[in-house]
Structures are given as structure tokens and as C-alpha cells.
N, C-alpha and C positions, 0 to 999 in steps of 0.2 A: 690714210691713219685720221691724222689733225680730223681733216674734214667731216670723216664717219665719226668721230667721236663730239663735233660739234651739232653735226644733227641728232645724234641720240641725248644731248644732254639742253640740248635748244628749246627754248621754255615753250614757243610755239610748236614742235614737231608734239608728234603722235608716237611714244614708244611703249611701250608694256609694261618692260621690265628697267624703266630710266632710275630705279635706284640702285642698278648695281654702278651706275657712275659717280656716285655717292662718294667714292673715297676719294674723288680727284679734287684735288684742288680750284676753288674758283665755281664749286658745284654745292646746289645746299643740302640736306638731308635726304632732300627726295631726288638728289641727282641730277636736278634741273639749275642750271649756268643762265644766266642775263645776261651777262657779258663775256662774249664768246673770245675774244681777245683775251679773256682772264684764267681761260680753260686749259687745266695742266696736262694739255697735249702738245708738246710741241717737236717740229721738225728740227731737230738738231745739223740733218746736214737731209743730203738727198737719199741715202741708206739709212738713217738713223733717228729713231722716233725716241723721245724721251715722257717716261709717265711720271709727274708729279704728283704726289698724295700728301691728301693731309696729313696720315699718322704714318709710320712706320710699316708695312705690308711684307710678309713671307714672301718668297719666289714660289713657295707648293701653293698658297692661294693666290696669287694673280695669275698663276696658268694652270689653274684648275678651275676658277671662278671667275675670275675677271676677263681673261685674256681670248675665254670664249665668245663676250659680248663684244668685243672688238675686232671687226673687219675693215679692211677697206674699202671704199666707196668712189666711184670716179668723178675727182674733182670736175673735170675740163667736162663732163656730162653735165652736172646737175649745179656747177657753182651760182646759176642764174637763176635756180627755181627756188622760190621764197618755201621758208621754213614748215610753212602752215600747208603748201600743195603737194610736198615730200610723196608724202603716203601715196596720193593718187596720179603721178606723174607718170608718163605713157611709158619712161623706162625700165618700170616693174614687168614690161610685157616682154622685153627682152634685154633682160641684164648680164652684165661682165662683172667678169670677175677675175680670181690669181689661181684660182685651184687647178686640179688635175684635169675637169673637162671645160666645157665651152658650149650653152646654150646653143640650140638649134631650133627648136620651135617646141608651141604648147599650142593643145587642143583641150580651151577649157572643159573643164568637169572632167578630161578623159584621160590625157596624157599631157605627160613631160617629156621630150629628147633632146640630150646631153653630147655631144662628141668628144672624143680624146684631145688633149693641148699638150700637142706633139713638143711643146715647149714647156711644158710642164715641170717646175726646178726639181724634182725629183726625181727626173725621168718620164719618160713618156707613157702614159695608161697602156697595160697588155689588151685591153679592148678597147675598140671600136667608137662602141654606140651604147649608150645605157636609155631604156625608154622607161621609166618612171610614171605606172600605170595607176588611176584613179580607180580605185574599186572598194566596196563593200569587204569589210571583214569577213563578213559568213563568204562571201565567196572565195576567199586566200584558198581553201584547203584545196577546194576541186579545179580550181586554174594550176594549180600546183602538182598534183595529180595526173591531169591533162597535158601540161610541160605549154601550159597560156602562160605561165609564171615559170623563173628562172630560181628567184629567190621573194622569198619575206625577209627584210629586215628584221622587224619587229612589231606585233604581235601575231601569229594566230591565232586562232579561237581556241584558247584551251582544251576546251571538250574534242577539238580532233587529234590533237596532237598524240596520242598514244595510233591514233589508226596511220597519221603520215610516217612516225618513226617503223611502222611496220612496212611500209612501202618503198620496194624497190628502187635505189635509183635517188632517195631523197635522202640527206639529212636533218636530220630533226631533233633542236636543241632543245634542253630546258638548265638555262643554269641562272646563279643566281642573280643579281640584280640590285643597281643601288634606287631604285625606284621606290616612292611610297603613295601609299591613298591615308586617306585621313578622314574626319567626318568632322567638320566646320560647323561649331556651335556658336551662334548670332549674342556676342556680348552684350551688348546692345540692349539687348532685353533685363529689362529688371529683375526677372527671375533668374536669369542664369551668372548673374553676376557675382551670385555666393557661389566661389567654388567647388564646393559640398554637391554641389549639383551635377557639375559638369561631371568629378569624379566616379559621381556616383552612376552616369551615364559609360562611363569607361569600364565601370567593372561590369555593368550588364553586359555588354556586346560579349559574345560567344565569339570568339576570333578563329577559332579551330572549327566552327562551323564554317563560316565562311570561307575559310579556305581549304577547305574540304568541298565543298558544297558548288562556291560560285570561280576556285582558282584550279579542282580537280587535283588539289594535292600539289601543286606547282607555288609555292611562295612560303612564306614563315610571316608569324606574329610577327608587331610592329608596335614598341612601346617608344619609340622617338622617331624622327626622321631619320634617323643612322641606321641601318641595316646591321645585323649582329658581328657579322666580319670587319666592318670597320673598324680600322684601329683607334677611332676616337669614341667609340659606342663606350657605354657607361655600363660597365656589368653589373653593377649594384640594384639595376631598376628590369633586368633581365627576368622572364618569367611570364605567366601568362594573368592579365588583372581579373580575370574571368570571377567575378562573387556575387552573382544576383542577391543575397541573402542581405549582403555587406549595402551595396547597392541602395536595394530598399530601405536599411534603417541609415542613413547618409539622407536620403530624401525626406525621412521623415524626421530625422535632425535638423532640417534646414526648413522645415514649414513649408514642403512642395503642396501645390494646389492639385490634389488628384483629378479634379473635374476639367484640370486645363488639358488641352487639346492643342499640340504642335504640328507644324507644318514642315515636310523632311521633302527638300525638293533633290531630286535625284534625275538620270536619264539615263533613255534604255537601246543606246548605242554603245555601250559597253558591257559585254552579260557579266563579267566579274562584279562591277559595282553597282549592276541592277540589283544580282542574285544579295549583295551586302545589303541595299538598301532593306529588301524586303527581311535580309534575318534579322537586320537591328531593328525596324518595326516591330518584328514578334520579341525581340530580345528585351526590348522596353517597354511594349505591353505585357510581360510575364511580370515585370516590378510595379505595375498599375500608370505608365506614363501612355498616353493616349495619343498616338501619332498617325495623320494623314501626311499620305505619299503621295506627290507632284510630281508625275514625269514631264520632261519638258525637253527641248533641245538644249547643246552645251552652249551655245550662246544667250542663250537666256537664262540658264543656269548659272553663270559669271556674273550678270547683270543684277540677277536678284541678291545673290551672295554678297557682293559686294557693296548692294546697297541697301540690304540690310531688310530685304523684302520678304525673307522665310527665316523660319527657329534652326533650321538646321539643313546641311548640304551638302553632297559626297565631291571631293576633289582629289590631286594626286600632285606629285611631283616626281622629275625624273631623277634629284637626286646627285652624288657628287662626290668624288673620294674625300675632300674638304668639304666638313660641315658645314661653311657658309650657304651651301644653296641656301637651309633653311629660314637665313636672317629675315628677306622679305616678308617670309609672314609674321614677323612679328612685329613690324615697323608700325606704329600709332600713326592711323593716319595715311598708311601707305595703299598701294593699287591692288598690292596681293596680301592686305590683310582682310582673309574674307570671314572673320571670326567679328571685326569691326570692336575688338577691344583696346583700350588708351593704359594700362599697366605696362610702364616703362622697364619696368625688370626685364622682359624676357628680352626686348631688342638691345638694352643695354647689357647685356652676358654675351649676345651672339656677335654683338659689335665687337665686344673684346678680344673675344674667340676668333674674329677678326683680325685684328691686328696683332694680335697674337706673334710671338717670332723663333718660336719653338714648339717641336713637338710636344714636350714634356707640359709647357705653359700652356700650349692648344688644350691636351689635355685634362688638365688640372680645369680649368674654363668650363668646355665643354662640359664635362663629367657635372658639375651645378647645374650647369643651361639643364641636360636632359633629366636631372632630377628633380628642376623647378618644372618640367615640362609636364610630370610624371605625375609629382605630390600636387599641382594646382592646373591639371589640365587646360588649355586654352582648346585650342584640334585635340580630337581624340584619335588616334593613330591606330591605324586597322591590320594592316597588311605590306607584307612586300612582296610585289609579283613578279616569278622568273620572271626572266626574257627567253621568248622561243622561235630564236631564228630557225628557217628553215632554207634549204636551196638545194640545187643540183649536186649530187656528189663530183658530178666531174669539174664544179667549181672548187679549185684548189688557193691555196693561201688568206683562205679570208680568215680573219683574226676573231675568230667567237668568242674567245674570251674576254675580248677589249671590248666586244657591242656593248656593254654597261655603259662604255667612256663613252659611248658616239663616236667612236673613230675606226669606221668601217673600213680605211685603206683601198675602196675599190681598184684606185689605181694598179696594184699592186696583186690584185687577184689573176691567179692564170685559170687556163682550161685544158680539160683534156677532151681529143675527139672519143 
């Protein structure tokens, strides 16, 4: 565990969400540790790991946010690998871990096979082997109906959900999730620095149309990164912000140049987000904003958003029970700050929420945080799409209610003939 934390925070290593290490002693605000001997992760003995934080951290926050990023790594195999070469080491072609399944084989671009770990500390799995298949989402439904697939964890194409629900022998779920999708606004651009422009864009978007046309009704409006079912959701901002007339008025007040043309980067491997992009383009056109849509692959979208090479982009997050999940989006100069804004108020509030020790204190801070996101948006929150796992009805003991927590407990699944 100590070694894994060192790999994650080392200056020379490449970690996408390194900022999650920023709470540890010995790291800077970006989660980088330049002196690994000072890192706040210590092996007290052979069976005890101590985490030392810069500030007090609530146990709930640690378990739901921080601990999800701290995984053990095999020191005996990787201790001699330079940090800058860790990501490309051949170890990743045949990794080992401590979970209920053991890596068996991989066919690049096709499948990964794992075998039951009979010595798993919570008990041997009830299934001997799992094959994870690489498959385009458009093929999920046909593969489920033909029996080629036993289970799709998340998500089948929503346009196929009703058909799958009618198929005998399958269980097709549509359950609220913590996921969120948002439109990122490039605040590096001078014309987006007036919050009234960003607020106008938020008011211009018909989120209900996105949910009906893009999600086939399987989702709810988003006005913050928190789902309305979350205990920390601010009820004061609930409701549909859609107000195209008010949006146009705000743009006029802000002196918007209606001859300006914007670039909106999206990708066509997600049907809901592709639909959302086109609806937003029309919504903005309705208030006089000219938008050109550019479809790219996912990797290119991330680079363009991060480097400020577009005006608008569409992205999302998995969410969590603890609101701290969105903190990385607010960090000035952070790798996940796709809006490229520098106003410290958002991150400071999110950090205070992370550091708060009680539910009551967290609720007060996160109410203020969400109110700021609502009144002076940087990201424009669009929707929370439902999780849609589908599996054979012969598979039992699947914690479907817990799918949104990314806790599938496959080792405990049972099977009926």
C-alpha cells in the first residue's frame, strides 16, 4: 500500500487523478510528492497501514472517495522499475492483485479472462471463471438476447432497454445513479469570463428534451453534480432552469456578440451525449448563439478540452455518495479542470466540504458550494442518467441496488440451472 501511494504521487509517474493524493502529508495541491520518504503513508507493521493527512478527514469521505484510489501494488515485482517507466512496464500485461479473481489471460482488443481466487479472504467465489469481452455498446443487446453475454454491468443502449425488459430470461434494470453529464465551458476565453453568459447558456438548455430524446426517459435533470436523492443535495436549487427568454436577456445584458461562432466538441460513441450535443446546439441557436459541432474520438476530446482548444465540450463523471467526487473539477490548474477557470472560490468550498467532519457541517458547506455552481456556473450540469444493468435471471445475488456504487460483488453471485 505504501509503494502504491508512492507510485501514485511520484513526480515522474503519470496518474490521471493524482489530485486525490493531495490530502496526504508530503504532497502539494496537485497530489505530487517530491520527497517520497515524507509521504503520509506509513507501514506501522506487516498488517497495518497509517495514512497521515494534512487536515482531519471524515471517515465517510476517506472510505467513499480516497480509499477507492488506494490499491496495493506488488512491490517485489516493481520496486526496481523507474517511476517514469512504470506505466509501460510489461507487468500490466499480466497483473496480480488481492481480489477475488486472478488474472489468467488477455487477447488484446477482444477479451480478458480471470479465474477464481480460491484463497480470497472473503471466501472463494461461486464462479470459476469470468470472461470480460470487448464489444461495441451497439452490440450489447443482440449479444444478451442470443446468450453470447450473460451480463452487461452498465450500460446497455437505452433505446434497447424496453426490448430487453420484455425478453424472457433476462433482468433489465433502470435505476437512479450518481453519474452526471455536463457541458464544459472554456473560461479561458474572454467572452466566457462573465458568469452571466454561462448562466444564460444553462438557462437556454432544454434538459427534459435531452432526457426524453437521448435517454428515453431514463434519467433526471441535473442542476449540480449531486443527484437529487443525495443527502447533501441542495433543495433550494431544485427545478428546471430552462428559460430561453431569460437566457437571451442575460446575453444582451452581458454584451454578447451574436456574430461570434463557437466550437462545441463532442463524440459519437455515446448516443445520449451525441443527442444532448445536437439538442444543445439547437437550444443555443434559438437564443441567437451560433455553434459548430465537431465530433471527435474520446481521447481527442479530452485533450482539446484540457488544452482549451474548443469553446464547449461534453463530459461526465461517475459521482459518489460523498460530494467530494467533483472537487477535482474545480481545482485551478488541475488536470480535471476542463473549464480552465482560475477562480479559487469553487475549489476552496469543495475543499472545506472535504475537510468537514460531520454530516451537518458538510451539508452546510455543500449547500453553499452548489448554490455557487448554480448562480455562477462554470460547468453546466445536464442530467443524471440511470444505470441500466442487464443480466440473465439465472444469476442470483447480484447487488443491483449497489451497482451505482461500483460494488458488484461478483464473487458472491450464485447461479441456478
